[in-house]
PyMOL Python script that loads the backbone (N, CA, C, O; Angstrom):
from pymol import cmd

cmd.read_pdbstr("""\
ATOM      1  N   MET A   1     135.875 124.075  75.765  1.00  0.00           N
ATOM      2  CA  MET A   1     135.148 124.380  77.242  1.00  0.00           C
ATOM      3  C   MET A   1     134.877 122.964  77.626  1.00  0.00           C
ATOM      4  O   MET A   1     134.272 122.033  77.096  1.00  0.00           O
ATOM      5  N   ILE A   2     135.640 123.158  78.903  1.00  0.00           N
ATOM      6  CA  ILE A   2     135.238 121.747  79.892  1.00  0.00           C
ATOM      7  C   ILE A   2     133.765 121.630  80.523  1.00  0.00           C
ATOM      8  O   ILE A   2     133.159 122.545  81.081  1.00  0.00           O
ATOM      9  N   GLU A   3     133.217 120.039  80.278  1.00  0.00           N
ATOM     10  CA  GLU A   3     132.286 119.788  80.848  1.00  0.00           C
ATOM     11  C   GLU A   3     132.435 119.547  82.332  1.00  0.00           C
ATOM     12  O   GLU A   3     133.242 118.708  82.730  1.00  0.00           O
ATOM     13  N   LYS A   4     131.622 120.312  83.245  1.00  0.00           N
ATOM     14  CA  LYS A   4     131.952 119.374  84.311  1.00  0.00           C
ATOM     15  C   LYS A   4     131.049 118.390  84.666  1.00  0.00           C
ATOM     16  O   LYS A   4     130.089 118.056  83.971  1.00  0.00           O
ATOM     17  N   ASP A   5     131.387 117.852  85.900  1.00  0.00           N
ATOM     18  CA  ASP A   5     130.559 116.254  86.273  1.00  0.00           C
ATOM     19  C   ASP A   5     129.440 116.808  86.573  1.00  0.00           C
ATOM     20  O   ASP A   5     129.494 117.726  87.392  1.00  0.00           O
ATOM     21  N   PHE A   6     128.326 116.483  86.099  1.00  0.00           N
ATOM     22  CA  PHE A   6     126.812 116.613  86.287  1.00  0.00           C
ATOM     23  C   PHE A   6     126.208 115.119  86.659  1.00  0.00           C
ATOM     24  O   PHE A   6     125.714 114.336  85.848  1.00  0.00           O
ATOM     25  N   TRP A   7     126.383 114.890  88.214  1.00  0.00           N
ATOM     26  CA  TRP A   7     126.325 113.264  88.368  1.00  0.00           C
ATOM     27  C   TRP A   7     124.765 113.158  87.938  1.00  0.00           C
ATOM     28  O   TRP A   7     124.305 112.156  87.390  1.00  0.00           O
ATOM     29  N   TYR A   8     123.963 114.382  88.273  1.00  0.00           N
ATOM     30  CA  TYR A   8     122.596 113.739  87.792  1.00  0.00           C
ATOM     31  C   TYR A   8     122.070 113.080  86.579  1.00  0.00           C
ATOM     32  O   TYR A   8     121.089 112.375  86.342  1.00  0.00           O
ATOM     33  N   LYS A   9     123.270 113.652  85.744  1.00  0.00           N
ATOM     34  CA  LYS A   9     122.766 113.009  84.446  1.00  0.00           C
ATOM     35  C   LYS A   9     122.814 111.746  84.159  1.00  0.00           C
ATOM     36  O   LYS A   9     122.109 111.439  83.198  1.00  0.00           O
ATOM     37  N   ASN A  10     123.488 110.768  84.727  1.00  0.00           N
ATOM     38  CA  ASN A  10     123.696 109.280  84.938  1.00  0.00           C
ATOM     39  C   ASN A  10     123.346 108.872  86.302  1.00  0.00           C
ATOM     40  O   ASN A  10     123.916 107.921  86.837  1.00  0.00           O
ATOM     41  N   ALA A  11     122.354 109.609  86.936  1.00  0.00           N
ATOM     42  CA  ALA A  11     122.049 109.143  88.392  1.00  0.00           C
ATOM     43  C   ALA A  11     120.819 108.761  88.006  1.00  0.00           C
ATOM     44  O   ALA A  11     120.028 109.212  87.178  1.00  0.00           O
ATOM     45  N   VAL A  12     120.781 107.393  89.123  1.00  0.00           N
ATOM     46  CA  VAL A  12     119.447 106.411  88.788  1.00  0.00           C
ATOM     47  C   VAL A  12     118.536 106.958  90.509  1.00  0.00           C
ATOM     48  O   VAL A  12     118.852 106.499  91.607  1.00  0.00           O
ATOM     49  N   LEU A  13     117.427 107.994  90.271  1.00  0.00           N
ATOM     50  CA  LEU A  13     116.815 108.251  91.110  1.00  0.00           C
ATOM     51  C   LEU A  13     115.648 107.251  91.777  1.00  0.00           C
ATOM     52  O   LEU A  13     115.094 106.397  91.085  1.00  0.00           O
ATOM     53  N   TYR A  14     115.377 107.416  92.991  1.00  0.00           N
ATOM     54  CA  TYR A  14     114.452 106.460  93.137  1.00  0.00           C
ATOM     55  C   TYR A  14     113.206 107.506  94.483  1.00  0.00           C
ATOM     56  O   TYR A  14     113.735 107.915  95.517  1.00  0.00           O
ATOM     57  N   THR A  15     112.257 107.678  94.333  1.00  0.00           N
ATOM     58  CA  THR A  15     111.520 108.378  95.072  1.00  0.00           C
ATOM     59  C   THR A  15     111.092 107.887  96.115  1.00  0.00           C
ATOM     60  O   THR A  15     110.523 106.861  95.741  1.00  0.00           O
ATOM     61  N   LEU A  16     110.982 107.975  97.386  1.00  0.00           N
ATOM     62  CA  LEU A  16     110.914 106.870  98.702  1.00  0.00           C
ATOM     63  C   LEU A  16     109.993 107.569  99.528  1.00  0.00           C
ATOM     64  O   LEU A  16     110.378 108.707  99.798  1.00  0.00           O
ATOM     65  N   ASP A  17     108.884 107.240 100.018  1.00  0.00           N
ATOM     66  CA  ASP A  17     107.900 107.409 101.289  1.00  0.00           C
ATOM     67  C   ASP A  17     108.372 106.536 102.440  1.00  0.00           C
ATOM     68  O   ASP A  17     108.302 105.308 102.480  1.00  0.00           O
ATOM     69  N   VAL A  18     108.842 107.313 103.330  1.00  0.00           N
ATOM     70  CA  VAL A  18     109.247 106.350 104.532  1.00  0.00           C
ATOM     71  C   VAL A  18     108.427 105.446 105.236  1.00  0.00           C
ATOM     72  O   VAL A  18     108.693 104.302 105.604  1.00  0.00           O
ATOM     73  N   GLU A  19     107.358 106.129 105.382  1.00  0.00           N
ATOM     74  CA  GLU A  19     106.168 105.947 105.837  1.00  0.00           C
ATOM     75  C   GLU A  19     105.454 104.181 105.490  1.00  0.00           C
ATOM     76  O   GLU A  19     104.874 103.324 106.157  1.00  0.00           O
ATOM     77  N   THR A  20     105.805 104.294 104.414  1.00  0.00           N
ATOM     78  CA  THR A  20     105.143 102.887 103.622  1.00  0.00           C
ATOM     79  C   THR A  20     106.416 102.266 102.950  1.00  0.00           C
ATOM     80  O   THR A  20     105.951 101.468 102.136  1.00  0.00           O
ATOM     81  N   PHE A  21     107.799 102.222 102.871  1.00  0.00           N
ATOM     82  CA  PHE A  21     108.617 101.591 102.572  1.00  0.00           C
ATOM     83  C   PHE A  21     109.107 100.623 103.674  1.00  0.00           C
ATOM     84  O   PHE A  21     108.606  99.544 103.355  1.00  0.00           O
ATOM     85  N   GLN A  22     109.764 100.463 104.707  1.00  0.00           N
ATOM     86  CA  GLN A  22     110.181  99.117 105.461  1.00  0.00           C
ATOM     87  C   GLN A  22     109.931  99.419 106.771  1.00  0.00           C
ATOM     88  O   GLN A  22     110.497 100.441 107.159  1.00  0.00           O
ATOM     89  N   ASP A  23     109.102  98.711 107.756  1.00  0.00           N
ATOM     90  CA  ASP A  23     109.122  98.954 109.284  1.00  0.00           C
ATOM     91  C   ASP A  23     109.617  98.113 109.905  1.00  0.00           C
ATOM     92  O   ASP A  23     109.435  96.926 109.635  1.00  0.00           O
ATOM     93  N   SER A  24     110.532  98.612 111.108  1.00  0.00           N
ATOM     94  CA  SER A  24     111.358  97.764 111.543  1.00  0.00           C
ATOM     95  C   SER A  24     111.272  97.261 112.943  1.00  0.00           C
ATOM     96  O   SER A  24     111.988  96.400 113.455  1.00  0.00           O
ATOM     97  N   ASN A  25     110.259  97.945 113.506  1.00  0.00           N
ATOM     98  CA  ASN A  25     109.715  97.808 114.708  1.00  0.00           C
ATOM     99  C   ASN A  25     107.998  97.197 114.660  1.00  0.00           C
ATOM    100  O   ASN A  25     107.298  97.349 115.661  1.00  0.00           O
ATOM    101  N   ASN A  26     107.417  96.485 113.360  1.00  0.00           N
ATOM    102  CA  ASN A  26     106.410  96.003 113.380  1.00  0.00           C
ATOM    103  C   ASN A  26     105.135  96.665 113.703  1.00  0.00           C
ATOM    104  O   ASN A  26     104.137  95.957 113.569  1.00  0.00           O
ATOM    105  N   ASP A  27     104.947  97.986 114.138  1.00  0.00           N
ATOM    106  CA  ASP A  27     104.387  99.025 114.374  1.00  0.00           C
ATOM    107  C   ASP A  27     103.123  99.263 113.109  1.00  0.00           C
ATOM    108  O   ASP A  27     102.120  99.948 113.309  1.00  0.00           O
ATOM    109  N   GLY A  28     103.473  98.429 111.595  1.00  0.00           N
ATOM    110  CA  GLY A  28     102.781  99.010 110.738  1.00  0.00           C
ATOM    111  C   GLY A  28     103.120 100.334 109.314  1.00  0.00           C
ATOM    112  O   GLY A  28     102.823 100.481 108.128  1.00  0.00           O
ATOM    113  N   ILE A  29     103.892 101.042 110.358  1.00  0.00           N
ATOM    114  CA  ILE A  29     104.356 101.934 109.896  1.00  0.00           C
ATOM    115  C   ILE A  29     106.344 102.261 109.435  1.00  0.00           C
ATOM    116  O   ILE A  29     107.236 102.537 110.238  1.00  0.00           O
ATOM    117  N   GLY A  30     106.447 102.112 108.126  1.00  0.00           N
ATOM    118  CA  GLY A  30     107.708 102.589 107.978  1.00  0.00           C
ATOM    119  C   GLY A  30     108.724 103.334 108.579  1.00  0.00           C
ATOM    120  O   GLY A  30     108.337 104.359 109.141  1.00  0.00           O
ATOM    121  N   ASP A  31     109.926 103.094 108.610  1.00  0.00           N
ATOM    122  CA  ASP A  31     110.743 104.484 109.490  1.00  0.00           C
ATOM    123  C   ASP A  31     112.151 104.135 108.927  1.00  0.00           C
ATOM    124  O   ASP A  31     112.596 103.271 108.171  1.00  0.00           O
ATOM    125  N   PHE A  32     112.562 104.993 109.499  1.00  0.00           N
ATOM    126  CA  PHE A  32     114.207 105.571 108.962  1.00  0.00           C
ATOM    127  C   PHE A  32     115.257 104.206 109.227  1.00  0.00           C
ATOM    128  O   PHE A  32     116.135 103.848 108.441  1.00  0.00           O
ATOM    129  N   ARG A  33     114.971 103.649 110.350  1.00  0.00           N
ATOM    130  CA  ARG A  33     115.847 102.365 110.964  1.00  0.00           C
ATOM    131  C   ARG A  33     115.167 101.154 109.848  1.00  0.00           C
ATOM    132  O   ARG A  33     116.008 100.288 109.609  1.00  0.00           O
ATOM    133  N   GLY A  34     113.979 100.951 109.208  1.00  0.00           N
ATOM    134  CA  GLY A  34     113.629 100.137 108.193  1.00  0.00           C
ATOM    135  C   GLY A  34     114.672 100.243 106.787  1.00  0.00           C
ATOM    136  O   GLY A  34     115.332  99.371 106.223  1.00  0.00           O
ATOM    137  N   LEU A  35     114.464 102.041 106.438  1.00  0.00           N
ATOM    138  CA  LEU A  35     115.163 102.124 105.090  1.00  0.00           C
ATOM    139  C   LEU A  35     116.332 101.988 105.398  1.00  0.00           C
ATOM    140  O   LEU A  35     116.859 101.448 104.425  1.00  0.00           O
ATOM    141  N   ILE A  36     117.214 102.182 106.322  1.00  0.00           N
ATOM    142  CA  ILE A  36     118.455 102.180 106.775  1.00  0.00           C
ATOM    143  C   ILE A  36     118.929 100.411 106.814  1.00  0.00           C
ATOM    144  O   ILE A  36     120.120 100.112 106.734  1.00  0.00           O
ATOM    145  N   SER A  37     118.090  99.582 106.914  1.00  0.00           N
ATOM    146  CA  SER A  37     118.161  98.578 106.670  1.00  0.00           C
ATOM    147  C   SER A  37     118.231  98.040 105.364  1.00  0.00           C
ATOM    148  O   SER A  37     119.036  97.114 105.269  1.00  0.00           O
ATOM    149  N   ARG A  38     117.787  98.263 104.604  1.00  0.00           N
ATOM    150  CA  ARG A  38     117.402  98.305 103.133  1.00  0.00           C
ATOM    151  C   ARG A  38     118.197  98.847 102.136  1.00  0.00           C
ATOM    152  O   ARG A  38     118.150  98.438 100.976  1.00  0.00           O
ATOM    153  N   MET A  39     118.959  99.781 102.528  1.00  0.00           N
ATOM    154  CA  MET A  39     120.384 100.826 101.973  1.00  0.00           C
ATOM    155  C   MET A  39     120.807 100.014 100.604  1.00  0.00           C
ATOM    156  O   MET A  39     120.697 100.453  99.460  1.00  0.00           O
ATOM    157  N   ASP A  40     121.460  98.367 101.099  1.00  0.00           N
ATOM    158  CA  ASP A  40     122.095  97.494 100.534  1.00  0.00           C
ATOM    159  C   ASP A  40     121.485  97.087  99.098  1.00  0.00           C
ATOM    160  O   ASP A  40     121.954  97.117  97.960  1.00  0.00           O
ATOM    161  N   TYR A  41     120.157  96.669  99.668  1.00  0.00           N
ATOM    162  CA  TYR A  41     119.284  96.362  98.606  1.00  0.00           C
ATOM    163  C   TYR A  41     119.096  97.325  97.714  1.00  0.00           C
ATOM    164  O   TYR A  41     119.239  96.825  96.598  1.00  0.00           O
ATOM    165  N   LEU A  42     118.818  98.590  97.636  1.00  0.00           N
ATOM    166  CA  LEU A  42     118.334  99.766  96.922  1.00  0.00           C
ATOM    167  C   LEU A  42     119.836  99.580  96.025  1.00  0.00           C
ATOM    168  O   LEU A  42     119.710  99.354  94.821  1.00  0.00           O
ATOM    169  N   ALA A  43     121.157  99.668  96.565  1.00  0.00           N
ATOM    170  CA  ALA A  43     122.101  99.832  95.909  1.00  0.00           C
ATOM    171  C   ALA A  43     122.264  98.782  94.758  1.00  0.00           C
ATOM    172  O   ALA A  43     122.695  99.136  93.661  1.00  0.00           O
ATOM    173  N   THR A  44     121.847  97.248  95.071  1.00  0.00           N
ATOM    174  CA  THR A  44     121.980  96.260  94.249  1.00  0.00           C
ATOM    175  C   THR A  44     121.086  96.716  93.123  1.00  0.00           C
ATOM    176  O   THR A  44     121.391  96.428  91.966  1.00  0.00           O
ATOM    177  N   LEU A  45     120.061  97.372  93.380  1.00  0.00           N
ATOM    178  CA  LEU A  45     119.031  97.598  92.213  1.00  0.00           C
ATOM    179  C   LEU A  45     119.295  98.910  91.164  1.00  0.00           C
ATOM    180  O   LEU A  45     118.592  99.562  90.392  1.00  0.00           O
ATOM    181  N   GLY A  46     120.864  98.919  91.631  1.00  0.00           N
ATOM    182  CA  GLY A  46     121.286 100.357  90.629  1.00  0.00           C
ATOM    183  C   GLY A  46     120.705 101.769  91.453  1.00  0.00           C
ATOM    184  O   GLY A  46     120.851 102.783  90.769  1.00  0.00           O
ATOM    185  N   ILE A  47     120.262 101.931  92.399  1.00  0.00           N
ATOM    186  CA  ILE A  47     119.694 103.285  92.860  1.00  0.00           C
ATOM    187  C   ILE A  47     121.002 103.825  93.524  1.00  0.00           C
ATOM    188  O   ILE A  47     121.707 103.214  94.326  1.00  0.00           O
ATOM    189  N   ASN A  48     121.235 105.384  92.921  1.00  0.00           N
ATOM    190  CA  ASN A  48     122.425 105.855  93.792  1.00  0.00           C
ATOM    191  C   ASN A  48     121.867 107.227  94.331  1.00  0.00           C
ATOM    192  O   ASN A  48     122.614 108.097  94.779  1.00  0.00           O
ATOM    193  N   CYS A  49     120.474 107.358  94.253  1.00  0.00           N
ATOM    194  CA  CYS A  49     120.082 108.807  94.785  1.00  0.00           C
ATOM    195  C   CYS A  49     118.580 108.933  95.239  1.00  0.00           C
ATOM    196  O   CYS A  49     117.671 108.876  94.411  1.00  0.00           O
ATOM    197  N   ILE A  50     118.392 109.075  96.345  1.00  0.00           N
ATOM    198  CA  ILE A  50     116.865 108.943  96.877  1.00  0.00           C
ATOM    199  C   ILE A  50     116.577 110.225  97.038  1.00  0.00           C
ATOM    200  O   ILE A  50     117.286 111.125  97.490  1.00  0.00           O
ATOM    201  N   TRP A  51     115.112 110.260  96.500  1.00  0.00           N
ATOM    202  CA  TRP A  51     114.469 111.570  97.101  1.00  0.00           C
ATOM    203  C   TRP A  51     113.321 111.044  97.702  1.00  0.00           C
ATOM    204  O   TRP A  51     112.433 110.362  97.191  1.00  0.00           O
ATOM    205  N   LEU A  52     113.475 111.527  99.092  1.00  0.00           N
ATOM    206  CA  LEU A  52     112.662 111.046 100.291  1.00  0.00           C
ATOM    207  C   LEU A  52     111.149 112.371 100.116  1.00  0.00           C
ATOM    208  O   LEU A  52     111.286 113.550  99.790  1.00  0.00           O
ATOM    209  N   LEU A  53     110.041 111.774 100.401  1.00  0.00           N
ATOM    210  CA  LEU A  53     108.785 112.438 100.369  1.00  0.00           C
ATOM    211  C   LEU A  53     108.966 113.115 101.884  1.00  0.00           C
ATOM    212  O   LEU A  53     109.866 112.868 102.687  1.00  0.00           O
ATOM    213  N   PRO A  54     108.030 113.890 102.015  1.00  0.00           N
ATOM    214  CA  PRO A  54     108.015 114.549 103.329  1.00  0.00           C
ATOM    215  C   PRO A  54     108.103 113.969 104.689  1.00  0.00           C
ATOM    216  O   PRO A  54     107.121 113.294 104.998  1.00  0.00           O
ATOM    217  N   PHE A  55     109.064 114.069 105.599  1.00  0.00           N
ATOM    218  CA  PHE A  55     108.947 113.051 106.896  1.00  0.00           C
ATOM    219  C   PHE A  55     109.083 113.994 107.981  1.00  0.00           C
ATOM    220  O   PHE A  55     109.550 113.735 109.091  1.00  0.00           O
ATOM    221  N   TYR A  56     108.587 115.244 107.534  1.00  0.00           N
ATOM    222  CA  TYR A  56     108.383 116.026 109.266  1.00  0.00           C
ATOM    223  C   TYR A  56     107.160 115.840 109.848  1.00  0.00           C
ATOM    224  O   TYR A  56     106.226 115.131 109.474  1.00  0.00           O
ATOM    225  N   PRO A  57     107.303 116.824 111.170  1.00  0.00           N
ATOM    226  CA  PRO A  57     105.442 116.166 111.654  1.00  0.00           C
ATOM    227  C   PRO A  57     104.762 117.482 110.861  1.00  0.00           C
ATOM    228  O   PRO A  57     104.959 118.664 110.581  1.00  0.00           O
ATOM    229  N   SER A  58     103.700 116.242 110.699  1.00  0.00           N
ATOM    230  CA  SER A  58     102.362 117.020 110.343  1.00  0.00           C
ATOM    231  C   SER A  58     100.975 116.804 110.655  1.00  0.00           C
ATOM    232  O   SER A  58     100.693 115.838 111.363  1.00  0.00           O
ATOM    233  N   PRO A  59     100.186 117.464 110.287  1.00  0.00           N
ATOM    234  CA  PRO A  59      98.897 116.826 110.930  1.00  0.00           C
ATOM    235  C   PRO A  59      98.089 116.025 109.300  1.00  0.00           C
ATOM    236  O   PRO A  59      96.961 115.642 108.987  1.00  0.00           O
ATOM    237  N   ASN A  60      98.894 116.066 108.905  1.00  0.00           N
ATOM    238  CA  ASN A  60      98.574 115.119 107.531  1.00  0.00           C
ATOM    239  C   ASN A  60      97.070 115.439 106.917  1.00  0.00           C
ATOM    240  O   ASN A  60      96.426 114.583 106.311  1.00  0.00           O
ATOM    241  N   ARG A  61      96.608 116.751 107.147  1.00  0.00           N
ATOM    242  CA  ARG A  61      95.695 117.067 106.301  1.00  0.00           C
ATOM    243  C   ARG A  61      95.827 117.124 104.689  1.00  0.00           C
ATOM    244  O   ARG A  61      94.930 117.109 103.846  1.00  0.00           O
ATOM    245  N   ASP A  62      97.089 117.187 104.544  1.00  0.00           N
ATOM    246  CA  ASP A  62      97.789 117.336 102.846  1.00  0.00           C
ATOM    247  C   ASP A  62      98.537 116.288 102.521  1.00  0.00           C
ATOM    248  O   ASP A  62      99.275 116.490 101.556  1.00  0.00           O
ATOM    249  N   ASN A  63      98.593 115.169 103.037  1.00  0.00           N
ATOM    250  CA  ASN A  63      99.128 114.210 102.518  1.00  0.00           C
ATOM    251  C   ASN A  63     100.621 114.075 102.978  1.00  0.00           C
ATOM    252  O   ASN A  63     101.407 113.370 102.346  1.00  0.00           O
ATOM    253  N   GLY A  64     101.067 114.930 104.351  1.00  0.00           N
ATOM    254  CA  GLY A  64     102.539 115.575 104.794  1.00  0.00           C
ATOM    255  C   GLY A  64     103.198 116.519 104.237  1.00  0.00           C
ATOM    256  O   GLY A  64     104.414 116.584 104.412  1.00  0.00           O
ATOM    257  N   TYR A  65     102.577 117.372 103.513  1.00  0.00           N
ATOM    258  CA  TYR A  65     103.014 118.554 102.806  1.00  0.00           C
ATOM    259  C   TYR A  65     102.549 119.817 103.626  1.00  0.00           C
ATOM    260  O   TYR A  65     103.027 120.929 103.401  1.00  0.00           O
ATOM    261  N   ASP A  66     101.671 119.605 104.510  1.00  0.00           N
ATOM    262  CA  ASP A  66     101.579 120.602 105.766  1.00  0.00           C
ATOM    263  C   ASP A  66     102.504 120.377 106.679  1.00  0.00           C
ATOM    264  O   ASP A  66     102.162 119.641 107.604  1.00  0.00           O
ATOM    265  N   ILE A  67     103.483 120.762 106.686  1.00  0.00           N
ATOM    266  CA  ILE A  67     104.649 120.694 107.940  1.00  0.00           C
ATOM    267  C   ILE A  67     104.027 121.516 108.717  1.00  0.00           C
ATOM    268  O   ILE A  67     103.138 122.322 108.444  1.00  0.00           O
ATOM    269  N   THR A  68     104.758 121.171 110.135  1.00  0.00           N
ATOM    270  CA  THR A  68     104.502 121.713 111.235  1.00  0.00           C
ATOM    271  C   THR A  68     105.635 121.980 111.788  1.00  0.00           C
ATOM    272  O   THR A  68     105.559 122.689 112.791  1.00  0.00           O
ATOM    273  N   ASP A  69     107.151 121.488 111.311  1.00  0.00           N
ATOM    274  CA  ASP A  69     108.137 122.033 111.896  1.00  0.00           C
ATOM    275  C   ASP A  69     109.317 121.401 111.012  1.00  0.00           C
ATOM    276  O   ASP A  69     109.485 120.183 111.068  1.00  0.00           O
ATOM    277  N   TYR A  70     110.122 122.176 110.215  1.00  0.00           N
ATOM    278  CA  TYR A  70     111.026 121.626 109.419  1.00  0.00           C
ATOM    279  C   TYR A  70     112.128 121.201 109.633  1.00  0.00           C
ATOM    280  O   TYR A  70     112.794 120.592 108.796  1.00  0.00           O
ATOM    281  N   TYR A  71     112.565 121.516 111.047  1.00  0.00           N
ATOM    282  CA  TYR A  71     113.539 120.958 111.833  1.00  0.00           C
ATOM    283  C   TYR A  71     113.440 119.792 112.693  1.00  0.00           C
ATOM    284  O   TYR A  71     114.322 119.492 113.499  1.00  0.00           O
ATOM    285  N   SER A  72     112.335 119.115 112.518  1.00  0.00           N
ATOM    286  CA  SER A  72     112.604 117.869 113.065  1.00  0.00           C
ATOM    287  C   SER A  72     111.912 116.396 112.033  1.00  0.00           C
ATOM    288  O   SER A  72     111.613 116.500 110.844  1.00  0.00           O
ATOM    289  N   VAL A  73     111.823 115.485 112.620  1.00  0.00           N
ATOM    290  CA  VAL A  73     111.240 114.228 112.210  1.00  0.00           C
ATOM    291  C   VAL A  73     109.772 113.693 112.937  1.00  0.00           C
ATOM    292  O   VAL A  73     109.700 113.500 114.151  1.00  0.00           O
ATOM    293  N   ASP A  74     108.948 113.545 112.269  1.00  0.00           N
ATOM    294  CA  ASP A  74     108.047 112.680 112.434  1.00  0.00           C
ATOM    295  C   ASP A  74     108.202 111.852 113.360  1.00  0.00           C
ATOM    296  O   ASP A  74     109.073 111.046 113.034  1.00  0.00           O
ATOM    297  N   SER A  75     107.683 111.597 114.611  1.00  0.00           N
ATOM    298  CA  SER A  75     107.951 110.756 115.754  1.00  0.00           C
ATOM    299  C   SER A  75     108.180 108.951 115.327  1.00  0.00           C
ATOM    300  O   SER A  75     108.975 108.050 115.594  1.00  0.00           O
ATOM    301  N   ARG A  76     107.011 109.141 114.564  1.00  0.00           N
ATOM    302  CA  ARG A  76     106.262 107.719 113.837  1.00  0.00           C
ATOM    303  C   ARG A  76     107.478 107.136 113.204  1.00  0.00           C
ATOM    304  O   ARG A  76     107.728 105.948 113.410  1.00  0.00           O
ATOM    305  N   LEU A  77     108.280 107.880 112.430  1.00  0.00           N
ATOM    306  CA  LEU A  77     109.216 107.515 111.469  1.00  0.00           C
ATOM    307  C   LEU A  77     110.720 107.120 112.461  1.00  0.00           C
ATOM    308  O   LEU A  77     111.392 106.117 112.223  1.00  0.00           O
ATOM    309  N   GLY A  78     110.988 107.909 113.347  1.00  0.00           N
ATOM    310  CA  GLY A  78     112.321 107.773 114.246  1.00  0.00           C
ATOM    311  C   GLY A  78     112.719 109.328 114.510  1.00  0.00           C
ATOM    312  O   GLY A  78     111.989 110.320 114.524  1.00  0.00           O
ATOM    313  N   ASN A  79     113.861 109.231 114.675  1.00  0.00           N
ATOM    314  CA  ASN A  79     114.227 111.021 115.384  1.00  0.00           C
ATOM    315  C   ASN A  79     115.379 111.238 114.366  1.00  0.00           C
ATOM    316  O   ASN A  79     115.758 110.490 113.464  1.00  0.00           O
ATOM    317  N   LEU A  80     115.900 112.622 114.797  1.00  0.00           N
ATOM    318  CA  LEU A  80     116.971 113.316 114.055  1.00  0.00           C
ATOM    319  C   LEU A  80     118.067 112.464 114.368  1.00  0.00           C
ATOM    320  O   LEU A  80     119.037 112.897 113.746  1.00  0.00           O
ATOM    321  N   GLY A  81     118.414 111.349 115.106  1.00  0.00           N
ATOM    322  CA  GLY A  81     120.015 110.569 115.392  1.00  0.00           C
ATOM    323  C   GLY A  81     119.128 109.775 114.118  1.00  0.00           C
ATOM    324  O   GLY A  81     119.580 110.431 113.179  1.00  0.00           O
ATOM    325  N   ASP A  82     118.496 109.133 113.697  1.00  0.00           N
ATOM    326  CA  ASP A  82     117.986 107.988 112.607  1.00  0.00           C
ATOM    327  C   ASP A  82     118.081 108.575 111.263  1.00  0.00           C
ATOM    328  O   ASP A  82     118.357 107.773 110.370  1.00  0.00           O
ATOM    329  N   PHE A  83     117.936 109.635 110.974  1.00  0.00           N
ATOM    330  CA  PHE A  83     117.836 110.397 110.059  1.00  0.00           C
ATOM    331  C   PHE A  83     119.012 110.719 109.411  1.00  0.00           C
ATOM    332  O   PHE A  83     119.193 110.612 108.198  1.00  0.00           O
ATOM    333  N   ALA A  84     120.049 111.230 110.468  1.00  0.00           N
ATOM    334  CA  ALA A  84     121.260 111.161 110.395  1.00  0.00           C
ATOM    335  C   ALA A  84     122.156 110.274 110.372  1.00  0.00           C
ATOM    336  O   ALA A  84     123.346 110.570 110.267  1.00  0.00           O
ATOM    337  N   SER A  85     121.668 108.889 110.480  1.00  0.00           N
ATOM    338  CA  SER A  85     122.642 107.597 110.079  1.00  0.00           C
ATOM    339  C   SER A  85     122.499 107.387 108.434  1.00  0.00           C
ATOM    340  O   SER A  85     123.123 106.488 107.869  1.00  0.00           O
TER     341      SER A  85
END
""", "prot")
cmd.dss("prot")
cmd.show_as("cartoon", "prot")
cmd.util.cbc("prot")
cmd.orient("prot")
């Protein structure tokens, strides 16, 4: 039997809350541009998979899990273009 390449067996996952990770515009809230600026740093730590906590628009009554729009990005964190970068 040929074993398939299960990348996740050797992956180093890092759970990341964009809102608290890296602020790029000095408003006190982390954002995708800040995260993008630190990707090389995360790679040097050996991280090769990032698990993002919810980053969708939310009234934040349930720590961001009460999502109001699954097709958008919380405007405090950036926009869809920032996310796609």
